[in-house]
Structures are given as C-alpha cells and as structure tokens.
C-alpha positions, 0 to 999 in steps of 0.5 A: 264449317260455318256456325249456325249463328255467328256470335259476332252478329249476335253480340253486335245486335245486343250492343247496338240495341243497348246503345239505341235504348240509351239514346232513346232515353237520353233524347226523352230526358232532353225533351222532358227538360225543355218542355214547360210541364212535367210530361210524366205528371201530365200523363199519369196524374192528369190523364192527358191522352193527347200528350201520351200519344205525342210521347208515344209517337216521339218514341216510335220516331226516334226508334225508327231513326236509331234502327235505320242508323244501326241497320245502315 
C-alpha cells in the first residue's frame, strides 16, 4: 500500500528549496559586490524605490530560474 505522502519527495523538495535559497542569496551578494553603490544603503536610508523595484524583480527572476531548474 502506498503512503499518502512519499517522504522521498518531501525531503527532496525541502533540500532543493534550501539550495535554491542559497543560490538566490549568493547571486544577490555577487550583484551587491559588482554594483558601485551599496544596494541596502540606497534602499533603506535613501528610500530609492526604483532600486528596490529592480532588486525585487531580480530576485523574482532568479527564483523563477531556480524553480524551473529544480522542476525540470
């Protein structure tokens, strides 16, 4: 009799989620290092909404790429 939830799929989903989050953070840190200004300083202290929107769009784009790579 099959289990209702196959633990192999649950564990692999959690593992891939953590790998995806690590890749997202790593790519954001790389982008932070290659840009001339400090992104967090611009967004938080100077309230630069355009830069915040760009950072959000970047994170969504990288998340879509990671999700499609994991999903296959």
